[in-house]
C-alpha positions as CSV (number, residue, x, y, z in Angstrom):
1,M,3.9,14.4,12.1
2,T,4.4,14.7,15.6
3,L,6.2,17.8,17.3
4,D,9.4,15.8,18.0
5,Q,9.6,14.1,14.6
6,P,12.2,15.6,12.3
7,T,11.3,16.7,8.8
8,L,13.3,15.4,5.7
9,D,15.2,18.4,5.4
10,Q,16.6,17.9,9.0
11,L,17.9,14.4,8.3
12,N,21.5,13.3,7.5
13,P,23.1,10.1,6.2
14,G,22.4,7.2,8.5
15,D,19.0,8.3,9.5
16,L,15.8,6.1,9.1
17,V,13.1,6.9,6.7
18,Y,10.0,5.2,5.5
19,A,8.6,4.7,2.0
20,A,5.6,7.0,1.6
21,A,4.4,5.3,-1.5
22,A,5.2,2.1,-3.5
23,I,8.8,2.6,-4.9
24,V,9.6,0.5,-8.0
25,N,12.6,0.3,-10.2
26,D,12.4,2.7,-13.1
27,G,15.4,0.8,-14.9
28,G,18.0,2.5,-12.9
29,I,19.0,-0.5,-11.1
30,P,20.4,-2.9,-13.4
31,D,20.4,-6.1,-11.5
32,L,16.5,-5.8,-10.7
33,A,13.7,-6.4,-13.2
34,A,12.1,-3.1,-14.6
35,D,9.1,-2.1,-12.6
36,A,10.0,-4.5,-9.8
37,L,8.9,-3.4,-6.3
38,I,11.9,-2.0,-4.2
39,A,9.8,-0.7,-1.4
40,A,6.1,-1.1,-0.4
41,P,4.6,1.8,1.5
42,G,5.9,1.8,5.1
43,T,9.1,0.0,4.5
44,R,12.1,1.2,6.5
45,G,15.1,2.5,4.9
46,V,18.4,4.2,5.9
47,I,19.7,7.4,4.0
48,L,23.1,6.8,2.4
49,K,23.5,10.2,0.7
50,I,21.6,13.4,0.1
51,G,22.1,15.5,-2.9
52,H,20.8,17.2,-6.0
53,L,20.8,16.4,-9.8
54,E,22.5,18.9,-11.9
55,E,19.5,19.2,-14.1
56,D,17.2,19.9,-11.3
57,P,19.2,21.6,-8.5
58,E,15.9,22.9,-6.6
59,R,14.9,19.2,-5.7
60,T,16.6,17.2,-3.1
61,L,17.3,13.5,-4.1
62,Y,17.9,10.9,-1.4
63,L,20.0,7.8,-2.0
64,V,18.1,5.2,0.5
65,R,18.6,1.5,0.9
66,F,15.3,-0.2,2.1
67,E,15.0,-3.3,4.2
68,G,13.7,-6.5,2.4
69,P,11.5,-9.1,3.9
70,D,14.6,-10.8,5.3
71,L,15.7,-7.4,7.0
72,V,18.6,-7.3,4.5
73,L,19.2,-3.9,2.9
74,G,18.3,-3.8,-0.8
75,P,20.3,-1.8,-3.3
76,P,20.9,1.9,-3.2
77,T,17.7,3.7,-4.7
78,G,17.3,7.3,-5.6
79,C,14.2,8.8,-4.1
80,W,12.4,12.2,-4.1
81,A,11.2,13.8,-0.9
82,E,7.3,13.0,-1.7
83,E,8.3,9.3,-1.8
84,L,9.6,9.4,1.7
85,G,8.4,10.0,5.2
86,T,10.1,10.2,8.8
87,E,7.2,8.2,10.3
88,R,5.9,4.8,9.2
89,P,2.5,5.5,7.4
90,A,-0.5,4.2,9.2
91,A,-1.8,0.9,7.9
């Protein structure tokens, strides 16, 4: 991370993030096949909401829509902080 690059806890809805790892459907997105790839590492996304699960209030959950190959935003996807980054990972 560079000095001028924000950390995840400094971001707000509307800010851009990148998938830090492959993000797949865990069954939570009904119109998508189970285990379907939602975002490959480095895929750009936009934060919709930031919150917490009632069962785990200490962990931050980010609701993100990732760009598809056609640059159209995909379905809202819940992501943990370790699945996201503020910089595109090196190829």
